[in-house]
N, C-alpha and C positions, 0 to 999 in steps of 0.2 A: 217493546217487550219489557216486562217487569224484571227487576233485578233478580228475584228468586228464580224465575225461569231461565235467566241468563246463566246463573250459577249452576243450575241443573243441566243446562246445555254443556257447560264445561266439564261436568262430571261424566257425561256420556261421551263427549268428543275427545277427551284426553286419551283414553285407551285406544280409540279408533285411530287417532293420529299416531300413536306409538306403533300400532300395527302397520299403518301406511308407510311410516319411515322404515320399519324393520323389513317389510316385504320388499320395498324398493332396494334396500341394501343387499338382501340375500339373493334375490332373483337375478340380478344382473351379474353378480360375481361368483356365486357358488353354483357348481354343477352337481353337487351331491344333495339331493332333496330328501334324504331319509330323516334328517334332523329338522325338517321344516316345521313340524308341529311343536317341538320344544323351542325352536327359535321364535315362533309366533307367540308362544306363552311368555317368553322372555321379553319380547317386544311390547306386549300388552302391559306386562308388569312394570317395565321401565318407563313406558309412556305414562302410565298412571302415576308413578312415583315422581317423575320429573315434570311432566306437563301440567298435571292438575294443580300442584302448588303454584307453578308459574302463572297459570291462567287466573287463578283466584287472587293471587297477589297483584297481578296486572289489573284485574277488575276492581279490587278494593282501593289500591293506592294510585294507580295511574289513570284508569278510565273514570272512576268515581261517578258513573251514571249508567243508566240502561241504554244500550245501543239500539238504534232503529233497525228496521229490516235490512235496508241496503248497507248500512254500516257494519252490521254483524256478518252479513254475507261477505263483504270485502275483507273484514278482519280474519274470518275463517279461511278465505281464499289465500291471503298473504301468508298465514301460518302454514297452510298445507303446502304451498309452493316452497317455503323455506324447509319444511320437513322433507320434501321430495329431493331438493337439491342437496341438503346435508346427508340424506340417505344415500344418494349417489356418490357423494364424496367420501363416505366412511363405509367401505366394503366389509361384509361379513361381521365378525365379532368386534371390529373397530367401531361398530355402531354404538357401543357403550360410551364412547367418547362423543358421539354425535348427539346423544340425548341432552347432555348439559348445554351444548351449543344451541340446540333448538329451543331449550327453555330460556336461554338468554335472548334468542331471537324473538320469542313471544313477548318478552318484556320490552324489547326495543321497538317492536311493531306497535305495541300498546302505547308506548310513549309518543310514537310518531303520529298516531291517529287521534290522540286525545285532544280535547278542546280545552283551552285555558279557562280557569274558573272565573266567574264574573267578578270575584273580589279583587283580582289583580288588575291594577291600573297601569297601562303602558306609559313609560316616561315621555 
């Protein structure tokens, strides 16, 4: 996949990931669903504001290359699992704390799956 397409994927995926984390958080703990639409908008907004910069920063600084199909699928799967787990751990409006945690998790996952640059020689 080209780097430009990869960045475009992050632009589309960040709000969706925010919604996934938000819906996970509110559906399990909240029994009052009349605020669901406003909570969904907050989730998309926070997801875009926290996850998009984290994904682009991870792409530019940590990954430094275009990911192949299997790698990008694994990366998205790991990020989604982290968002679901953090969403379960931060019920309701505590989710506002969970978004920065997920953004840090995105950077940690990118660091974990990156390949060392060919310039670095092991001692």
